[in-house]
Structures are given as structure tokens and as C-alpha cells.
N, C-alpha and C positions, 0 to 999 in steps of 0.2 A: 499862109505862115510859110517861112522856109523851114526844110527839114532841121532836126537838130545838131546833125554833125555841121552843116554848113554855119549855122548859128554860132555854134561853137568854135568854128575856125575863125570866123571874124571877130568874135570876143577876144580870142588870143592874140589876133594882130593889133589889135586896140591896146590891149594892155600891154602889149610888148613895146609898141609905140610910145607910150606914155610911162611906163614903169621901167622898161627894160626887159631882159631876161635874167633870172637868177641861176647862178651856177647849181644850186641847190635843187633845182627841177629836174635834174637828170637822174639815169639810173644809179643804182648804188656803185661803188667802185668794186666791191665784190662779184658784182653782176657780171663776171667775165663771158667769154663766147661759150665756155659748157654749160654756163648759167643762163643762156639766153632761152626764152620759151619754146617750147617744139608746136609744129604745126599741125596741131590736132584738127581734125577733120569731122564734120557732121554731115551726113548724107543717107541715102536711102540704098539698101542692099539690092545690086542687080543680079548679082551670080557669087556663088561661094564654092569654092573645091578645097580640098585638104592643104592647098600650098597657095592658092590666090584669093582674094576677096575683091570685087569689083561694086564700086559704090557710085550712084549718080549724084553728083553735085551742083552747084550753081555754077562752078567754073567748066564743066563736062564731066566725062567718066573719068574716075580716079581709082587707081589699083594699089593695092597694098600686097606684099607678100608676106605668107603667115605659114606657121607649122602647127604640129600636134601640140606644142606645149605653149602656143601663144593663149594667154588668159582671154577668155570671153565670159563676160559677166551678162546674165539674164536672171536675176533674180536669186544669184549664186553662181556655181559654175555651169557654164551653158554648153560651150563644146562646138562644135561646126555644126551640129543639128541646130542652133539657137540661130544661125544666119541664113533666115528664110527671105528670100525676093519679097520687097514690100516692107520689111521692117526699118526702122530709123537705128541710126546706129552712130556712136560717137567713136572715133578709132585717133588713137595717140600712138604717133610713130616713136622707132626707136632714135636715140640721140645723134647716131652715125650714118647720115647720109642715106643712099639710094643701094638698093641689093645689087645692082650692076656698077658699081661705083668704085670698086676696088677696096682702098683702105676704109678702115672702120668695121663694118659688118662684116666683111668677107674674111677676116682673120680669125684663125681658131676653128672650132668645130663646126661652123654653122649654123646660123639662128633657126634654120627650119628645122632642127631636131636631128638630122641625119650627119653623115660624114663629112669632112672639110672639103669645100667645093661643091656642096649640095644647093646652097642658095644661088650659086653663079648657074647651076644647071637648070634649077626648077623657077625660079623667080624670073619675070620677065624683065626686059631692059627698062630702066628709070621708074619701077615700082619701089616706093618706100616699104621698108619693112614695119608691120605692125607691132607695137610693145604689148599694148591692152586695147580691147575692144569692148564696150558696152551696148547691149542690145536693149532698144524699147525701155530706156531708162528715164524716169521722170522724178518729182520732186512735188510734195504738196506741203506748206508749211503756212500757218496763220492762225486765226482764232476760232475756236471750236463752236459751231453754232447749236448743234444738236448731237445725241448719240443713240445709235441703234444696237439691234443684237450684234451685227459685224460689220456697219459702217459708221462713217463720221462724216457729219457735215461740216465743211471749212469755209471761213470767210478768209481768202488768201489777200485781201486789198482791193481798193478801187480799180487797179489797173490789171489784176488777174481773176477779179470775180469771185464766185463761190464754186464750188465743187463737192462731190460726195466721194470720199475713199475707201474702199473695202479693205478690211482688216481680218483676213482668214485666220480661223483658229491657230494654225502653225505658226502665224507672223505675231499673233496677239500677246503671246507670252514675252517675246523679246521686246515688242513694244511697251509693255507694261512695266517693264523692269526700269525703262528710262523715261516713261511717260505714266506715271502712277496715277494723274490725276485726268482721266478721260471725260471730263465735265464741261459744260457748257460756260464760256467766258475765259476758259484756260487755253494756252498755246500748244501746238503739236506742229511737228516735225517730221516727217516719215519719206525715207526713198522708197520709191514704186516702180512698177512695170504696168505697162500699158495692157488692156484687157478689154474684151469685148463689153464689160460692165462698168468701164473706167479705171481710174487708177486704183491698183491692187497693193497696199502695202506690203513692204519685205522686211525692213528694218528700220528703226529709228536714224534720223538725220543726226541729231543731236539729244543732249538730255534735255527735257522739259524744264524752263524757269519754274520757280516755286510759287510766282505770284499769278494774280488773274492779269489779263492782258489790258485792262484799263487801270491796273495799279502798278504802273512802271514809277520808279524814282528816278526823277529828271536831274542833271547835273544843276548845280546853283548857278544861278544867271550870271555870277562874278566869275565862274569857271574860265580859267584861261583856255585858248582854243590852240592845241599843239601843232607846230609845223607839220609834223609827221604823225599820225594816227596809227595805233598798234590796238591790233583785237583779234576778231575772227572773220575770215573770210569763208562765204559758202558759196553755193550755186541756186539757180532756179531755172524753172521751165522744165521742158521736155515734154509736157502733157498734150500740147496741141499738135496739130498736124504741125511737123517739125520744119523749121526755117532749114533750108538747104545753103550752106555756106562753105566758103574755105577761107577760114580766118586767117589773117597773117599779122601777127602780134608781135614783131619785132621792130615796130617803131617806122615802117616802109609804106604802111598805108592801111586803111581800112578794109576789113574783109567784104566780100559781096552781098547785096542784100538779099535775103530768103525769097525763094519762089511760093511758099506757103507759110501758114501757121503766123507767128509776130510779125515775121518778114524784116527784123532788125539785124544790122550788123552785132557782130560777137563784141561785148562789153560788157560794163556793170550795172547793176541798179544800185544807187546811193542814198543813204537814209536822210539826208538832208538837202533834198532839192529845193531851192528857192520858190516859194509859191506866188510870189510876185510879178507880175507883168507875164511874159510869154517864157519865163525860165523853166517851167514844165512841172513844177511841184504841187503838192496835194497840200490843202489848207488845214486839212485833219490829221497830217501826219503827227504821231508823237515825238517830241525831242529826243528820244531814246536816252540812254545812259551815259553817253560820251559826249563831249563838246565837240560838235562837229563844225566846220566853215561851211557856209552855204556855197553852194554851186548850181549850176543851171545844167539841163540836158545839152550834151555835145561837149561839155568840159572834159578835160584829159585827167584822169589822175593816173599815178605809177604804183601797181601793185607788185608788192615783194613777198613771195612766199617765203617764210623764214624757217620752214620745216625742210623745203628742199632747194633754197637757195636762187630760183628763177624770178626773174623780174621782167615786167613789160609795160609800157604805156597803153591805156585802154580808154574809150570815150565812155560818158555817161550815156547809157541808153533808156534808162528808166528810173523814176521815183522808187527808191526801196522803202516804200511805207511800213512793208512786213518785216523788213530786217530790223526797222527802228524799235519794234516792240522787244526784241530778244535781246536782253542783259545776260547771255550765257558765255561760257567759256569752250574754245576748243582744247580738247586733251589729247590730240593725234600726235603731238612731239612735246611734252611738258604742257602746263596749263597757259592758256594765251590771257592776257587782259581780257575783262570782262566787256562785252558788246560786240555786235556785228557791225562792221565798219563797211562791208563790200559785201554785194552777191554778185558773182559772176555768171555767163552763160555758161553751159556746160562745155564746149569748146575749149573756151577761154580759161576755164578751172582746170581743165585736163592738162591743155598747153602749158600751164605754169607747175605742173607736176602733180597736180592735186588727184585722188583717186575718188570718183565720183561716188563710189557706193560708201566711202568714209564720210564724206559730208562735209568735211571742214578743212582748214589749215589756219595756222598762226601767220598773221599777216602784218606788214608795214604799208601803209598807203600815204602817198605825197600827192597832195593836189597840185596841180599845175601842169604845164606842157613839156615835153621832153626839152633838153637841151639842142638848138639847132647847131652847135658845132659837131661835125662829124668825128665820131669815136671819142668825143670828150664826155666824160660822167663825172658825177660827185659822191661824196659820201653822205649817207644817212646822218 
């Protein structure tokens, strides 16, 4: 069977030849250059100094300039001590070019925390400047199977299997505030860090829905399917051996296939992947609380972060069986409409301006391929 990206490209060519390409399939007009996605990178720490982070990625060695004020998350504020060789990290660069590029990052008082010119003097030529760094971050979301004294067994869906997440006492209080029903049959969603004992919960990812996982109210069969879906975008993964990718989210091509873990290019898990034929869906996936159009693995969707303004076309790389069960809201910038409409890979989520520890942003998603006309966009 051909890989999903290749099958998706074939479907897009066939659809375009039969139906033509709609102008409404492009990025939103307000997604101008400043709102394009950032090239967030997933990799393994090779070395870290107070001013330089060196990563192993699928594209080779990648370097980021950083300083004492660069936020490093490792279950909270981590600092330089968290950047140990061998740990997996997600790095989002600053919006303005390279440290040795002149305009943008070099104006003013130097982003490495020193006097004017500090970046130029300390950063290696061609190194991007790190805006935020997440170390060993992961996420567990799914249906609670069993609860122990300090751990919860979770069914994360047919594509992700089952896992046990440890909830230490200092995290339990924060989790219970937003997940009061830690009981079998209810949903759970927690942000974790890797540990020798498996994923260890740090904070809740979102609030727990008040219903049991098998008691989701589906939309009416006659409910119209909107051309643009609006709801919550979250992220998934980060628990297995990390895929090492250098994602390219600006529509110029897909990211490299990873060397470990799932090994998939950055993209999205979509809750309504068709289960017929080789489309890649799950027969047991619930319909969710949103009227979704059915799509296939390899299809493109355009994801717009309505909190931060960035947008990008991304391929569907997984069936979002778990996301379909969450009829919740994101309250990061006001309350989103109910329902998770996409789950992004960590680098894709960070590149669109999302903070991984926050867990979600309000999103608008348009199914379809981006416009083939260079520089041409369409409004939502």
C-alpha cells in the first residue's frame, strides 16, 4: 500500500482535474508574512552551553542561539540544567531570521540578555535564535481504564495503545481541579514529562468533560457540514522515542520522516478519517460532537490559530480517534466552540504559535489543498 502522503497527493490531483481548485482553499487573507508558521524543530540534545544549543535532527546538526532569559520548560521552569545530552526537545525559533543575519534579532539590546551586539559576538553564524524550548514533554489523553494510588491506566485509542501515567502528589491537586472524576470510563488529558517510570503528569492539558467517554452526544444526522470547522486544536505524542524531524510548515514541502518513534512527518490527527477502503480510518471511531466531513490519510487541511494568527497547510497523518471523544472548549483566548477538530504533532503546534504546556488554542480548519497560485490567498 502506498504511504498516506503519496495517496493524498494522488487524490488531490484527481479532485483538481475533475472539480477544479477552489479559491477558498488557500490560507486566510490575514495570514500575512508575519503570521506564517515558525519552523519549530524536534530533536535530541547533543550539547548545551549558556549561549548555544546543539541538536541532532533528521536534517543533521542544528544550532540555536539562546541566553539566560530563554524560557526552558521541563515540568515547569527548567533552565540550562534541563538541557542534558540525550533528552528530546522541541524548539520554537524567534520570528526574525538568524542571529547573524543583521536585521530583526540584532537590533536593540541583544536577545541573549547582554548589551547591544551580544548576539552578534556570541551566536554562531547561521544559528536561529530560540524563543522557547520544551524538554521531554509528552501528553496522555484518552479513556481511564483503572486508577491506582498514584497512577492511572489510560486507553489512548487504537493507534496509540495503552499507557500508565504516574500522578505525583504535587501534581494531583492541580489535576483534580480540572479532572475531578478520576474514575474508569471518564476522559483524562494531562501534560507529562518523560521519566524512568513512564510518563509523569505535571499539569492538566484541558478540563475534563463531564460525561463518560461512551456517552458522547453526536450531532444530528441532518446537521450541515460547514466549509470551515471551528473549535479546539490540541497536540499529541511526545511519549515514544521521539521522531527526529525538521518540519517545513509554510507549504513548500513536508518535513523529513523521523528516525525513531512513530517516524511520521509533522501534521495532524483528524477525528473523521474515513474507515472505508484504504482511507485509514477506524471503524469504531465515535462521530464526535462536530459535524465533520470525512477525509483520508494524506489529505491536507489548513489550520489557522485564531489566538495567535498563524496558519499553515498540514497533512493528515493519523486518525484522531481520541480527539473525537472530547467535546470540550479551549479557553486560552476566550472560549472556543465545543469540540476538538484537530490534534497536531508537537512541532506543528509550536510552529503555529501554540505553547505546548498550555495544551490548546482556538482554531479554524479548512479541509482541502492550498491554492496552487503563488502568493494567492483567500478569506475564511
